[in-house]
LUMNU-654885 format. One record per residue: residue number from 1; y, z, x of N, C-alpha, C in turn; residue in one letter. Coordinates in steps of 0.02 Angstrom, whole numbers, plus 32768, in hexadecimal, padded with zeros to 4 digits. Each point is the difference from the previous one (the first is absolute). Example, Ala and Ser with C-alpha at 12.3 -4.5 7.8 and 13.67 -1.06 7.14 Angstrom:
BEGIN
LOMI    n  n_yy  n_zz  n_xx  ca_yy  ca_zz  ca_xx  c_yy  c_zz  c_xx  res
LOMI    1  7EE4  8186  8294   803B   8000   7FD3  803C  8000  802D    a
LOMI    2  8035  7FDC  7FEE   803B   8003   802A  8037  8025  7FD9    s
***
This chain:
BEGIN
LOMI    n  n_yy  n_zz  n_xx  ca_yy  ca_zz  ca_xx  c_yy  c_zz  c_xx  res
LOMI    1  7FC4  7FF2  802B   802E   7FFD   7FDD  8049  8016  801F    x
LOMI    2  800B  8032  803B   8030   800A   803A  8007  7F8D  8017    x
LOMI    3  7FC8  7FF3  8011   8013   7FCE   8029  8019  7FC4  7FCB    x
LOMI    4  7FEA  7FFC  7FC5   8016   7FDE   7FD6  803C  7FF7  7FE8    x
LOMI    5  8013  8050  8006   8054   8005   7FF9  802B  7FDC  802F    x
LOMI    6  7FF5  8011  8048   8005   7FF8   8021  801A  7FB5  8031    x
LOMI    7  7FBA  7FDC  7FEC   7FF4   7FAB   7FFC  802F  7FEA  7FB7    x
LOMI    8  801C  8022  7FE3   8031   7FDF   7FBA  8038  8006  8020    x
LOMI    9  8023  8041  8034   8038   8012   8002  8010  7FCE  8040    x
LOMI   10  7FC5  7FE4  804B   8016   7FC4   801F  7FFC  7FC3  7FDF    x
LOMI   11  7FF6  8001  7FD1   7FF6   7FB5   7FE5  804A  8002  7FDB    x
LOMI   12  801E  8032  7FDC   8044   8000   7FED  8028  7FE1  8030    x
LOMI   13  8000  802B  8034   8031   7FF8   8047  7FF9  7FBA  800A    x
LOMI   14  7FD0  7FE8  8005   8009   7FB4   8017  801E  7FE3  7FD7    x
LOMI   15  7FE9  8008  7FD3   8034   7FCB   7FC1  8021  7FFC  8003    x
LOMI   16  803C  8040  8025   8049   7FFD   7FF4  8020  7FC8  8035    x
LOMI   17  7FCB  7FE2  801C   8028   7FC3   8039  7FF4  7FCB  7FC8    x
LOMI   18  7FF6  7FEB  7FEE   8019   7FCE   7FC2  8033  7FE7  7FE7    x
LOMI   19  8030  8032  7FD9   8041   7FDF   7FFC  8017  7FE5  8049    x
LOMI   20  802F  7FD6  7FEB   801F   7FDC   8043  8057  8009  7FD7    x
LOMI   21  8006  8022  7FC4   8042   800C   7FE2  8030  8010  803A    x
LOMI   22  8048  7FF0  8005   8026   8005   801C  802E  8040  7FE3    x
LOMI   23  7FF7  8029  804D   801C   8048   7FF2  8042  800B  8029    x
LOMI   24  8031  8033  7FDC   8046   7FED   8027  7FE7  803F  8023    x
LOMI   25  8029  7FED  804C   7FFF   803B   8040  801E  804B  7FE5    x
LOMI   26  8032  8004  7FC1   8013   8028   7FEB  7FBA  802D  7FDF    x
LOMI   27  7FDE  7FE0  7FCF   7FC8   800B   7FE9  7FDF  8021  801F    x
LOMI   28  7FDE  7FE0  8042   7FD4   801E   8030  801A  8042  8031    x
LOMI   29  8028  7FF9  7FF4   802A   803A   8039  8002  8041  7FC7    x
LOMI   30  8002  7FF6  7FCF   8006   8039   7FCD  7FCC  801B  7FE5    x
LOMI   31  7FB4  7FC3  7FF1   7FCD   8014   7FEF  7FDD  8030  800C    x
LOMI   32  7FFF  8024  803A   7FE0   803C   8022  8036  8040  801C    x
LOMI   33  803A  7FEE  7FDC   802D   8042   8001  7FFD  802E  7FD0    x
LOMI   34  7FF0  8046  8038   8000   802D   7FA6  803A  8022  7FEA    x
LOMI   35  8050  7FDA  802D   8029   801C   7FF3  803B  7FC6  7FD5    x
LOMI   36  7FD5  7FBF  8000   8015   7FDF   7FE6  8029  7FFA  7FB5    x
LOMI   37  8030  7FF3  8000   8033   8003   7FD6  7FF1  7FF4  7F97    x
LOMI   38  7FBA  8013  7FFB   7FED   7FCD   7FDA  7FCC  802D  7FCE    x
LOMI   39  8008  8008  7FBD   7FEB   8024   7FC8  7FA1  7FD6  802B    x
LOMI   40  7FB9  8040  7FFA   7FD9   7FE8   8018  7FCA  801B  7FE2    x
LOMI   41  7FB9  7FD4  7FF0   7FC6   8027   7FEA  7FD6  7FE4  8033    x
LOMI   42  7FCD  803F  801E   7FD3   7FEB   8027  7FA2  8023  7FEF    x
LOMI   43  7FD2  7FD5  7FF5   7FD8   8024   800A  7FC2  7FDE  803F    x
LOMI   44  7FF1  804D  8019   7FCB   8009   8041  7FC5  801B  7FF9    x
LOMI   45  7FDE  7FE9  8017   7FBA   8014   7FF1  7FDA  8000  8056    x
LOMI   46  7FF7  8054  7FFF   7FDA   7FFE   8047  7FB9  8004  7FE7    x
LOMI   47  7FCB  7FD7  8016   7FCE   8001   8006  7FD3  8024  8014    x
LOMI   48  7FEE  802D  8020   7FE8   802D   803F  7FA3  8003  7FF8    x
LOMI   49  8008  7FC8  8036   7FB6   7FF6   8005  7FD5  8044  801C    x
LOMI   50  801F  802F  8037   7FD8   802D   8015  8038  8037  801C    x
LOMI   51  7FEC  8035  7FF1   8029   804A   8000  7FDA  8020  8043    x
LOMI   52  8030  801E  8035   7FEF   801F   8031  7FD6  803B  7FE6    x
LOMI   53  7FD8  801A  8038   7FDA   803D   7FEF  7FA4  7FE9  7FDF    x
LOMI   54  7FEF  803C  7FF3   7FB0   8000   7FE3  7FEB  7FD4  7FC7    x
LOMI   55  7FD0  7FD5  8012   7FF0   7FD7   7FB6  802B  7FC8  7FFC    x
LOMI   56  7FCF  7FD0  7FD4   8030   7FBD   7FFE  8026  7FF4  7FC6    x
LOMI   57  802E  8021  8000   8044   8005   7FD0  8030  7FC1  7FEA    x
LOMI   58  8013  7FFB  7FD0   8045   7FCF   7FF9  8021  800B  7FD3    x
LOMI   59  802D  7FF1  7FF1   8043   800D   7FCB  8022  7FBD  7FF2    x
LOMI   60  8038  8012  7FD4   8027   7FD2   7FEF  8027  801D  7FDB    x
LOMI   61  8046  7FE4  8019   8043   801B   7FF1  802A  7FB1  7FDE    x
LOMI   62  801E  8004  7FBA   803A   7FD5   7FEB  8030  801D  7FFC    x
LOMI   63  804C  7FE6  8012   8049   8023   7FFD  801A  7FB7  7FD2    x
LOMI   64  801F  8041  7FEA   802C   7FCF   7FC7  8049  8016  8028    x
LOMI   65  802B  7FD1  800C   804A   8026   801F  8023  7FCC  7FDB    x
LOMI   66  803C  8035  7FF9   8031   7FE3   7FE8  8055  7FF4  802E    x
LOMI   67  8023  7FCE  800C   8035   8016   8030  803C  7FE9  7FCB    x
LOMI   68  8043  801F  800C   8031   8002   7FD9  8046  8006  802C    x
LOMI   69  8022  7FD2  8017   803D   801D   801F  8042  801C  7FC7    x
LOMI   70  802E  802C  801B   802C   8031   7FD4  803B  8007  8027    x
LOMI   71  8029  800C  7FE3   802D   8022   8036  8029  8048  7FD9    x
LOMI   72  8009  802C  8037   8029   8030   7FEB  804F  8006  802C    x
LOMI   73  803B  8006  7FC9   8034   7FE6   8023  8009  7FBC  801C    x
LOMI   74  800E  7FE7  8039   7FF9   7FD1   803C  7FCE  7FFD  8013    x
LOMI   75  7FC6  803A  8003   7FC6   8002   8042  7FC0  7FD0  7FCF    x
LOMI   76  7FE9  7FD1  8027   7FD0   7FEF   7FEA  7FAF  800D  800F    x
LOMI   77  7FE3  800D  7FCC   7FAB   802F   8001  7FD2  7FC9  7FF1    x
LOMI   78  7FC8  8003  8007   7FC2   7FDC   7FDE  7FBA  8046  7FF6    x
LOMI   79  8001  7FFA  7FC3   7FB4   8023   7FF0  7FD1  7FD8  7FF2    x
LOMI   80  7FD7  8033  8024   7FA9   7FD5   7FF2  7FCB  8055  7FDF    x
LOMI   81  7FF4  7FD7  7FCE   7FDB   802B   7FF6  7FAA  7FE3  7FFD    x
LOMI   82  7FC3  8038  7FFF   7FD7   7FE0   800C  7FB2  801F  7FCF    x
LOMI   83  7FF3  7FF6  7FEA   7FC1   8027   7FDD  7FB0  7FE4  8006    x
LOMI   84  7FCB  801B  8026   7FC5   7FF5   8014  7FC3  8019  7FC6    x
LOMI   85  7FEC  7FB2  8002   7FA5   8015   7FE5  7FE1  8012  802C    x
LOMI   86  7FC4  802B  800D   7FE6   8015   802E  7FBC  7FF8  7FF4    x
LOMI   87  7FCD  7FF5  8027   7FC4   7FE0   7FEB  7FDB  802F  803B    x
LOMI   88  7FF7  804D  8007   7FED   8019   8032  7FA9  801C  8000    x
LOMI   89  7FDA  800E  8027   7FCC   8020   8007  7FF0  8045  7FFC    x
LOMI   90  7FD8  801E  7FD3   8000   803B   7FEE  7FE3  802F  8028    x
LOMI   91  7FAD  7FE4  8010   7FD9   801A   801D  7FD9  7FC9  802C    x
LOMI   92  7FC8  8027  8024   7FE6   7FE0   8047  7FD4  7FC2  7FD7    x
LOMI   93  7FF5  7FFD  7FAB   7FDD   7FBE   7FFA  802B  7FD6  7FF3    x
LOMI   94  803B  7FFE  8013   8043   7FCB   8002  8007  7FFA  7FA0    x
LOMI   95  7FE8  8025  7FE0   8024   7FF1   7FBC  8047  8014  7FF4    x
LOMI   96  8029  7FD0  7FE9   8038   7FF8   7FF0  8024  8029  7FC6    x
LOMI   97  804F  8013  800E   8025   8011   7FC4  8044  7FD8  800B    x
LOMI   98  8019  7FE7  7FC6   8023   7FCC   7FE6  8050  802A  7FEA    x
LOMI   99  8034  800D  8018   803C   800C   7FC2  802F  7FEB  802C    x
LOMI  100  802F  8028  7FF4   805D   7FF4   8010  7FF2  803F  8037    x
LOMI  101  802B  7FD0  802D   800F   8031   8051  8047  8039  7FF0    x
LOMI  102  801C  800C  8034   8041   8023   800C  802D  7FBD  7FFB    x
LOMI  103  8032  8004  7FDB   8039   7FD6   7FFF  803D  8002  802D    x
LOMI  104  8015  7FE5  8033   8036   7FEA   8040  8038  7FDB  7FE3    x
LOMI  105  803C  8032  8006   8041   7FDB   7FF8  8025  8006  8033    x
LOMI  106  8024  7FBD  8020   8032   801E   8032  8045  7FE2  7FF9    x
LOMI  107  8043  8009  8011   803B   7FDA   7FF1  7FFE  7FF4  805E    x
LOMI  108  8030  7FDE  8004   8015   7FF2   804A  803E  7FD6  7FE9    x
LOMI  109  8045  802E  803B   8032   7FD2   7FF9  7FE9  7FDD  804B    x
LOMI  110  8044  7FC2  7FCD   7FF8   7FD3   802C  8051  8003  8033    x
LOMI  111  7FE3  7FF7  803B   8034   8023   802C  801A  7FB2  801A    x
LOMI  112  8039  7FEC  8009   801F   7FBF   8018  8000  7FFA  8057    x
LOMI  113  7FC9  7FD8  800D   8007   7FFF   8051  8030  7FD4  801E    x
LOMI  114  8013  7FD7  7FD8   8034   7FC8   8014  7FDF  7FCD  7FFE    x
LOMI  115  7FC5  7FDC  7FEC   7FE2   7FC7   7FF8  7FD2  8009  7FCE    x
LOMI  116  8014  7FB8  7FCF   7FDA   7FFE   7FC4  7FC1  7FF4  8008    x
LOMI  117  7FD8  7FEA  8042   7FC6   7FE7   8007  7FDA  8050  8009    x
LOMI  118  8016  8041  8005   7FC3   8035   8016  8023  803B  7FC0    x
LOMI  119  7FBD  800A  7FDF   800F   8036   7FD6  7FE6  8043  8013    x
LOMI  120  8031  8049  8004   7FE9   802F   800A  8016  8039  7FC8    x
LOMI  121  7FC4  8021  7FF9   8008   8043   7FE1  7FE3  8039  7FF9    x
LOMI  122  8033  8028  7FFA   7FD3   8043   8014  8008  802D  7FB0    x
LOMI  123  7FDB  8029  7FEA   8009   8039   7FC8  7FC5  8038  7FFC    x
LOMI  124  7FF9  8011  7FB4   7FDA   802F   7FFB  7FCB  7FE2  7FDC    x
LOMI  125  7FB8  8024  7FFE   7FBA   7FF6   7FE1  7FFD  8032  7FCD    x
LOMI  126  7FC8  7FEF  7FD9   7FD0   8029   7FE4  7FDB  7FEC  7FDF    x
LOMI  127  7FA7  802D  8017   7FC6   7FF5   7FCB  7FEB  8037  7FDB    x
LOMI  128  7FF4  7FDA  7FC7   8002   803F   7FD4  7FB5  8005  7FD8    x
LOMI  129  7FE4  802B  8004   7FC9   800F   7FDC  7FE5  7FE7  7FC2    x
LOMI  130  7FEF  7FBD  7FFC   7FFB   7FD8   7FC9  7FBD  7FFE  7FE7    x
LOMI  131  7FC8  8013  8035   7FB8   7FD8   7FF0  7FCD  8030  7FB9    x
LOMI  132  7FED  7FCC  7FFE   7FB4   801E   7FB4  7FD9  801C  8025    x
LOMI  133  800A  8003  8038   7FB8   802A   800D  8003  8028  8047    x
LOMI  134  7FF4  8037  8023   8026   801A   8036  7FD2  7FDA  8033    x
LOMI  135  7FB9  7FE5  7FE6   7FFF   7FEB   804C  802B  7FAF  8014    x
LOMI  136  8026  7FEE  7FCB   8026   7FC6   800F  803F  8004  801F    x
LOMI  137  800D  8040  800B   804C   800C   8018  8001  8044  801A    x
LOMI  138  8035  8019  8025   8013   802C   801A  7FFC  804E  7FEC    x
LOMI  139  8015  7FF8  7FB0   8011   8031   7FE0  8040  8027  801E    x
LOMI  140  8028  7FE5  8027   803E   8016   8016  8031  7FDC  7FE7    x
LOMI  141  804C  800A  8000   8030   7FDF   8000  8028  8009  8044    x
LOMI  142  8019  7FC6  8020   8025   7FF8   803E  8034  7FD9  8004    x
LOMI  143  8023  7FF3  803D   803C   7FFE   8001  8015  7FF0  805C    x
LOMI  144  801B  7FCF  8001   801A   7FEF   8052  8037  7FB8  8002    x
LOMI  145  7FF0  7FDA  802F   803B   7FCF   8012  7FCE  7FCC  800F    x
LOMI  146  802C  7FBD  7FF2   7FE5   7FC3   8029  8034  7FF6  8004    x
LOMI  147  7FF1  7FC5  802F   802F   7FCF   8030  7FE1  7FAD  8001    x
LOMI  148  8015  7FC5  8001   7FFE   7FCE   7FE3  802F  7FD2  801F    x
LOMI  149  7FE0  7FD5  802E   8017   7FCE   8031  7FDB  7FB2  7FEC    x
LOMI  150  802C  7FC5  7FDD   7FEC   7FDB   8014  8029  7FC6  8021    x
LOMI  151  7FE5  7FCB  8039   8034   7FC9   8018  7FE7  7FC4  7FEC    x
LOMI  152  8038  7FE5  7FE2   7FE0   7FBC   7FF8  802D  7FCF  800E    x
LOMI  153  8017  8002  8043   803A   7FCD   8032  7FCB  7FCE  8007    x
LOMI  154  7FBB  7FF5  8009   7FE3   7FC0   802A  7FF6  7FE6  7FAE    x
LOMI  155  800C  7FC7  8002   7FBB   7FE6   7FBB  7FB4  8004  8021    x
LOMI  156  7FF3  800E  8044   7FC0   7FDE   7FF5  7FEA  8042  7FFF    x
LOMI  157  8017  803E  8028   7FDF   8033   7FFB  8034  804B  7FF4    x
LOMI  158  7FE4  802D  7FBC   8017   801B   7FE8  7FD7  804D  800F    x
LOMI  159  8026  803B  8003   7FD9   803C   8022  8018  8035  7FEA    x
LOMI  160  7FE0  803C  7FF7   8035   8045   7FE3  7FD2  8036  8016    x
LOMI  161  7FFD  803D  7FD2   7FE7   8034   7FFB  800F  802A  7FB2    x
LOMI  162  7FC6  8032  8005   8018   8038   7FBE  7FE6  8035  8031    x
LOMI  163  8024  8037  8008   7FF2   803B   8013  8011  8033  7FDB    x
LOMI  164  7FC8  801A  7FE7   8012   803B   7FBE  7FE4  8051  8021    x
LOMI  165  8011  8026  7FE1   7FE2   804F   8007  800B  8022  7FD2    x
LOMI  166  7FCA  801D  7FE0   8001   8037   7FCA  7FDB  803A  8010    x
LOMI  167  8006  8030  7FDB   8000   8048   7FFA  7FF6  8028  7FD5    x
LOMI  168  7FC8  8018  7FE8   7FEA   8022   7FB0  803A  803C  8000    x
LOMI  169  8011  800A  7FAD   8023   802E   8007  7FF7  803D  7FC1    x
LOMI  170  7FCC  7FE0  7FD8   7FE4   8021   7FC4  7FC7  7FD4  7FF2    x
LOMI  171  7FC5  8026  7FE1   7FC0   7FE3   7FD6  7FD9  8040  8006    x
LOMI  172  7FD1  7FE2  7FF6   7FBC   802B   8005  7FEC  802A  8039    x
LOMI  173  7FFA  804F  7FEF   7FF8   8015   8053  7FAF  7FF2  8009    x
LOMI  174  7FE4  7FE7  7FDA   7FC2   7FF9   801C  7FEE  7FB2  8035    x
LOMI  175  8029  7FEA  8009   8008   7FC1   802B  8029  7FF5  8044    x
LOMI  176  7FF6  7FF0  802E   8016   8002   8036  8040  7FE0  7FEF    x
LOMI  177  803B  800D  802D   804D   7FF8   8008  7FF6  7FBA  8015    x
LOMI  178  8031  7FD6  7FEC   8017   7FC3   8007  802C  7FF2  803D    x
LOMI  179  7FED  7FDF  803B   803C   7FF9   8024  7FD5  7FD9  803D    x
LOMI  180  8035  7FB6  7FDF   7FE4   7FB6   8025  8038  7FE8  8007    x
LOMI  181  7FEC  7FD2  803A   8030   7FCE   801E  7FDC  7FBC  7FF6    x
LOMI  182  8019  7FD1  7FEF   7FFC   7FAF   8011  8028  7FC6  8014    x
LOMI  183  7FE0  7FE1  8030   802B   7FCF   8016  7FE0  7FC7  7FD9    x
LOMI  184  801E  7FBF  7FFE   7FE0   7FB4   7FE2  8030  7FE9  8025    x
LOMI  185  7FED  7FD2  8031   8036   7FCB   802B  7FD7  7FC7  7FCE    x
LOMI  186  803E  7FCE  7FF2   7FE3   7FC5   7FF6  8029  7FB8  8018    x
LOMI  187  7FC0  7FD2  800A   801E   7FC1   801C  7FE5  7FC2  7FE4    x
LOMI  188  8032  7FD4  7FEF   7FEA   7FBC   7FE0  8018  7FE6  801D    x
LOMI  189  7FCC  7FBA  8004   8011   7FC4   8035  7FDE  7FBE  7FB2    x
LOMI  190  8048  7FDC  8015   800A   7FD0   7FCD  7FCE  7FAA  8025    x
LOMI  191  7FE4  7FF9  7FD3   7FDA   7FC6   801E  8021  7FC1  7FE6    x
LOMI  192  8023  7FFF  7FD2   801A   7FC7   7FD7  7FEA  7FF9  7FD2    x
LOMI  193  8033  7FDD  7FA5   7FE3   8009   7FDD  7FEA  803C  7FD3    x
LOMI  194  801E  8034  8015   7FF5   804D   7FC4  7FC7  801E  8022    x
LOMI  195  7FD5  7FD6  8026   7FB5   8028   801F  8020  8027  8042    x
LOMI  196  7FD3  802A  8011   802E   803A   8032  7FC3  802B  8016    x
LOMI  197  7FFE  8021  803B   7FD9   8026   8008  8018  8041  7FFF    x
LOMI  198  7FDB  803D  8004   800D   804A   7FF1  7FF8  8033  801C    x
LOMI  199  8014  8031  801C   7FC8   803C   800F  8036  803B  7FEB    x
LOMI  200  7FE2  802A  7FD3   8022   8030   7FCC  7FCC  8055  8002    x
LOMI  201  7FF0  800D  803F   7FD1   803A   7FF9  8030  8032  7FF5    x
LOMI  202  7FD1  804A  7FDF   803E   8032   7FF7  7FCF  802F  8023    x
LOMI  203  801C  8017  8048   8005   803D   8037  7FF8  803E  7FD2    x
LOMI  204  7FE1  802F  7FFB   8007   8052   7FDA  7FE6  8043  8029    x
LOMI  205  8029  801B  7FF9   7FDA   802D   803C  801A  8066  7FC3    x
LOMI  206  7FD1  8001  7FE9   7FF2   804D   7FFA  800E  8031  8018    x
LOMI  207  8045  802B  8009   800E   802E   8021  7FE1  8036  8005    x
LOMI  208  7FE5  800A  7FB8   7FE4   803D   7FE6  7FBE  800A  800C    x
LOMI  209  7FD7  7FC4  8029   7FBB   7FFA   8006  7FEC  7FFF  8044    x
LOMI  210  8040  7FCB  801B   7FFD   7FEB   8052  7FCB  7FAA  8007    x
LOMI  211  801C  7FFA  7FB5   7FCC   7FC6   8000  8031  7FB5  7FF6    x
LOMI  212  7FDD  7FC4  8014   8024   7FC7   7FF5  7FD8  7FC4  800A    x
LOMI  213  8020  7FC5  7FE2   7FED   7FCC   7FFF  802F  7FCA  8015    x
LOMI  214  7FEB  7FB4  8031   8028   7FCF   8008  7FE7  7FC9  7FFA    x
LOMI  215  800C  7FD7  7FD7   7FEC   7FC7   7FEA  800C  7FB1  8019    x
LOMI  216  7FEB  7FC8  8006   800D   7FCA   8014  7FEE  7FE5  7FD0    x
LOMI  217  8039  7FC1  7FDC   7FE6   7FD2   7FCD  8027  7FCC  8018    x
LOMI  218  7FEC  7FD0  7FF8   8002   7FAF   8004  7FEB  7FDB  7FC5    x
LOMI  219  8036  7FDD  7FDC   7FE3   7FE9   7FC4  8033  7FC4  7FE1    x
LOMI  220  7FFB  7FD0  7FE8   8021   7FDB   7FCF  8032  7FF7  7FBF    x
LOMI  221  8033  7FE3  8004   802F   8006   7FB3  802A  7FB9  7FF6    x
LOMI  222  8008  8000  7FC1   8018   7FC7   7FDF  8040  8029  7FCE    x
LOMI  223  802A  7FD1  801E   805A   8016   7FDE  7FFF  7FC1  7FBB    x
LOMI  224  7FFE  8003  7FCC   8008   7FCF   7FCE  8046  8009  7FD4    x
LOMI  225  8049  7FF4  7FF5   801C   7FFF   7FEE  7FFC  7FD6  7FBF    x
LOMI  226  802A  8012  7FDF   8019   7FDD   7FA6  803E  8009  7FF9    x
LOMI  227  8017  7FEA  7FC4   803E   800F   7FFC  8007  8048  7FEC    x
LOMI  228  7FFB  8029  7FF1   8007   8045   7FE8  7FCF  8031  8022    x
LOMI  229  7FD5  8003  8020   7FBA   8019   802D  7FEE  7FE8  8047    x
LOMI  230  7FFC  8031  8031   7FEF   7FEE   8038  7FB8  8016  8001    x
LOMI  231  7FD1  7FE0  7FF2   7FB1   8035   801A  7FF1  7FE9  803C    x
LOMI  232  7FE1  8037  801E   7FF0   8003   8037  7FAE  8029  800C    x
LOMI  233  7FD9  7FD0  800E   7FB0   801A   7FFD  7FDE  8001  804A    x
LOMI  234  7FDC  8033  8009   7FE9   7FFB   8048  7FC0  802D  8004    x
LOMI  235  7FD3  8007  8033   7FC5   800F   7FEE  7FFC  8016  806C    x
LOMI  236  7FED  8049  7FF6   8009   8012   8057  7FD3  802E  800E    x
LOMI  237  7FC0  7FE4  8024   7FDA   803A   800B  8021  802F  803D    x
LOMI  238  7FD2  8043  8000   802A   802E   8033  7FC8  8020  800C    x
LOMI  239  7FFF  802E  8042   7FCE   8023   801D  801C  8022  803D    x
LOMI  240  7FE2  8030  7FE2   800C   8046   8037  7FF9  7FF9  8035    x
LOMI  241  8038  800C  8044   7FF0   7FFE   803C  7FE7  8038  8025    x
LOMI  242  802E  8036  7FDE   7FED   8049   8015  7FFE  8024  7FC7    x
LOMI  243  7FE9  803B  7FEC   7FFA   8028   7FD8  7FEE  8049  8002    x
LOMI  244  8016  8029  7FF5   7FDD   8053   8006  7FF4  801C  7FB4    x
LOMI  245  7FCA  801D  7FF5   7FEE   8020   7FC0  7FEE  7FD4  7FCC    x
LOMI  246  7FF1  8030  7FC3   7FCF   7FC3   7FCF  802C  7FFC  7FCF    x
LOMI  247  7FFA  7FC6  7FD7   801B   7FE6   7FC1  8035  7FD1  800D    x
LOMI  248  8010  7FEE  804B   8022   7FAD   7FF4  7FD6  7FC4  8006    x
LOMI  249  8021  7FDB  7FF5   7FEB   7FB4   7FED  7FEE  7FF6  8041    x
LOMI  250  7FBD  7FF2  8006   7FCE   7FD3   805C  8024  7FBA  7FEE    x
LOMI  251  7FF1  7FDD  7FCD   8023   7FB6   7FE7  7FFE  7FF0  7FC9    x
LOMI  252  8040  7FE2  7FE9   8004   7FF8   7FBE  801B  7FA4  8005    x
LOMI  253  801B  7FEF  7FC3   8025   7FCA   7FD2  8042  8003  7FED    x
LOMI  254  8027  8004  8019   8046   7FED   7FD6  8009  7FD7  7FD6    x
LOMI  255  7FFF  7FE5  7FE1   801A   7FDC   7FCA  8038  8015  7FDB    x
LOMI  256  8038  7FC8  7FDD   8021   8000   7FE6  803A  7FD0  7FD7    x
LOMI  257  801F  8008  7FD2   8035   7FDE   7FE3  8042  8021  7FF5    x
LOMI  258  8031  7FE7  801B   8042   8012   7FEE  8037  7FD0  7FF2    x
LOMI  259  8015  8014  7FCF   8028   7FD4   7FEE  805F  8025  7FED    x
LOMI  260  802F  7FD2  803C   8046   8019   7FE0  8021  7FC7  7FCE    x
LOMI  261  801C  8024  7FD7   802A   7FF2   7FC0  8045  7FEA  8011    x
LOMI  262  8011  7FC8  8002   803E   7FD2   8003  8038  801F  7FE3    x
LOMI  263  8031  800E  801A   8040   800A   7FDB  801C  7FC8  7FE0    x
***
């Protein structure tokens, strides 16, 4: 079953190359910008083929993400809200439980760096205990900071990062506290015609348990613009090159559909 799903994702990735529709340079540059000045809705799916630790365990995580630019006085901000649907193993026999996970939201204050091709934002984030089962979330409420950079100066190579940290401030006394940092570098190399290569693995360090994961990804995507919406489809296999602790992804396939709504 797992291999069938992966093969279908690989096939889907290959057919992204079929379209030869002309894509504007600005659409390409902004299609992967998490701070783009557009209302956006994304659906991301992490198909986790193997988890670190004992047993042959797998998992799945689907994220629905909504982004909305807004202003406070003369300052510009971008809000992104994310809600996961988690499918996690709940015992050594690889039986799974599926339900809603913890809700995350951040607001990034957009700082003018004097170059319109460079987006830079910093602001607060919150993760709220919204899981429908205690095994699908942390049972904690957390707060922290995010910092995002995206450089689109080059029409061929775009790059940036999303850096975040959060720690729990309330929640169940029976669960461990949350204290995690994450660093997601992203690189996009344009091949022409809207097709591009990508790498966006998220490195995570758990300060509470002194565990970590460092994944490396290489995928392919396709930007498809229309009059009102810029579609961005992609598939990116990722493999953990170094990790410590149980429950991290050993390997996974990251697939997604991003939609930016033009003004």
